[in-house]
Every structure is written in structure tokens, then in C-alpha cells.
N, C-alpha and C positions, 0 to 999 in steps of 0.2 A: 670791946671789939676783940673777935677771936682772931687767931693768927691766919686762918683761911681767908677771912674777909680782908685783912690788911694785904695779903698776898695778891687777892683779886684786884685791889686798888693800885698796888705798887707795881706788880708784875709787868704790865703793859709798856711802862716807861722806864723801867730799871735798866735797860741797856743804854737809853739816852743819857741817863746819869753818868754811867760809866764813860760813855764817849766823850761828854763834856769835860769829865775829870781828866780823861786821857789827853784831850786836846790841850788843857791848861797846864797839866802837871808833866806830860810827855812820858814818864815812866809807867810802864804797865802796872807794876807793883804798887806804885803810889796811887794810881788811879783806883785800883782795886780796893786799897785801903781806905781812900777817900770815899768810895760808893758805900763800903761798909759802915762808915762812921755816919753817913747821912741816913742809911737805912736804920741804924740804931737810934739816931735822933728822931726819926719819923715814927718808929716804934713806940719810943718814950712819949710821943704826942698822940698815940693812937686813940685815946678817948676824945680828943677834939679834932682829929684830922678831918673829919667829915664836914666840919664847918667851913673849911676853905672852899672858895668857888672853884678853884682848879688845883687840886692837890698836886698835880704834875708841874705846874707853873711854880708852885711853892717848893717843891722838891728841887727843880732846876735852879731856883734862885738860891736855895740853901747850898746846893752843890758849888755854884759859882763862888759864893761868898766863902765857903770852906776852902776851896782851892786857892783862892786869892790870899786868903790869910796863911795858908800853908806855904805858899811861895815867899810871902813876906817874913815868915818865921826863920829862925837861925837854921832850922832843919832844911830850909831850902838849898843850902850848899851841898847837901848830901843827896839831892835828887839826881838819879841816873838818867842818861839819855838812852832809851831803848826804843827802837823802832819796830813795829809790827811788820810781819811778813806780808806782802802782797802776792797772791797767788791766783792764777787763772788756770783752770783745767783745759786741756786740748790745744794749747798754743805751742808755738816753737819756743826754744830756749831763748833765742834772741828777742822775741816779743815779750817773753816774761821779763827779761833784763830790762828791755826798754820801759815796760809798764812800771816796774819796780823803782826805776830811775826816776820816772815823771812823778809818781806818788811821792817819792822821798823828796824830790825837789819842791813840790807843793807844800808838803809838810814842813820843810825847812823855811820857806817863804812865809807860810802862815805863822810860824813860831816866832818870826822876827816883826810880825804886824804889832801895832800897839794893842794893848790888852782889849780895849772896847771893840776894835775892828776884828781881832781875833775870835771874840766871843759871838758877835754878830754874824760873822761868816760862818761859823761852826753851827750856830743855832738855825741860820736860815737855809744854808746850802747843803748841810750835812744832815741835820735833824729835822729840816722842813717845817719849822714853826713859822706861823704867819707874822706879819710885821707887828700887830697889836700884841701878840702874845710875848713876842721878843722885847717890846717896849716896857710891858709890865715886868717882865723878869729882870731886866737891866736897869729899871727905873728911868727910861729915857722916853722922849717924845717920839711918836712914829716916824716923823720926818727925819729926826737925828738918827734913827736906826737905818733908814733908807740911804741917808748921806754916808754913814760909817760903812755900810755894805758896799755902796758904790765904789768908795775909796779902797776898800780892802780888795774888791775885785780887779780894780784898775791896777793896784800895785801887784797883785799876783800875776795878772796877765802881762804886764810890763816886764817884771822879773823873768818870766817864763820865755817871753820873746827874746829878751837879752840872752838868756842862757841858750837857747836854741840858735840864735844868730852867731854868737860868738863861741858858744861851746864852753864857755867858763862861767863860774858862779859869781 
């Protein structure tokens, strides 16, 4: 396989790999490194990559596993907490601050979810995968994916209501 063919296959979902890595590892730098590692591993398999039914699902599964291994490793103690900036053009400073605060709270809540719920919520609500694709990637039953998603959304909703009701986290 030529490099151009590889890029055509990987390019459309490369950002999704990064976003999943970012959700799991939090640090932008760590997520970039993880994405590069996955791309290198995929390139190493470039001769057999087309045999996979869904290269995207395979790559997302690789990313999930790589990030979880990374978190379990001794290097996990060195991961830095770096939040991305949320910016919306044309709105007042107050609205920007409120939006950034809300995004920050949702990220904090998601970071405290159990790993499985965190991944399901990221893959479904952020990356917009369907239940069957998520079930394959995470090696779960579709029903279990729905239950985990429901619980994750409920937790996020309750924590946000609690934060907005009481003004504390």
C-alpha cells in the first residue's frame, strides 16, 4: 500500500482517534503522542489493513487499548492535566466565560465517570458512533452500551444540576 492510499483510508477518522485519546488521557500532548503511536502501528500493518471490515473501528479499539495501557503504566503518574480552550466568536465575554465554565464542568464530570461509561459517552455523544459500532469497539453487548450510556448521561445531568443549584462542585 502506498502512503497516499493509507492517508485516504486513515485521514477521515484521524481526528476521532485524537479526541478519544484526549478524553482518556486528558493531556493534549499525551493524546497527540498516543495518536502518533496508533498511526505508526496502523502503518506497520498497512499490507493487511484492508482485510479489516472496518479499519476505523479497528483503529478506535487500538486507541482505546493503547490509552488504557498508558494510564495503567508507571508513566501515568506523569500525565498532566491540560484543558483545551473553548472559544465562540461573536459572543460577549460573560457568555464566553459561562460556556467555558460549563464545558469545563462537563469535562470534569466525564473524567470522574467509570472508564466504560466515559468511553461510551465519548464514542456516542461526541464521536457519534452508533450502538453496534461502540459494542464492537468495546467488546460489549449493544444493550450494555445503552445501559452504560444511560447511566453516564444521568450522572452528568445530576452533577450539572447539583452544581447549578448549589453553585459548588
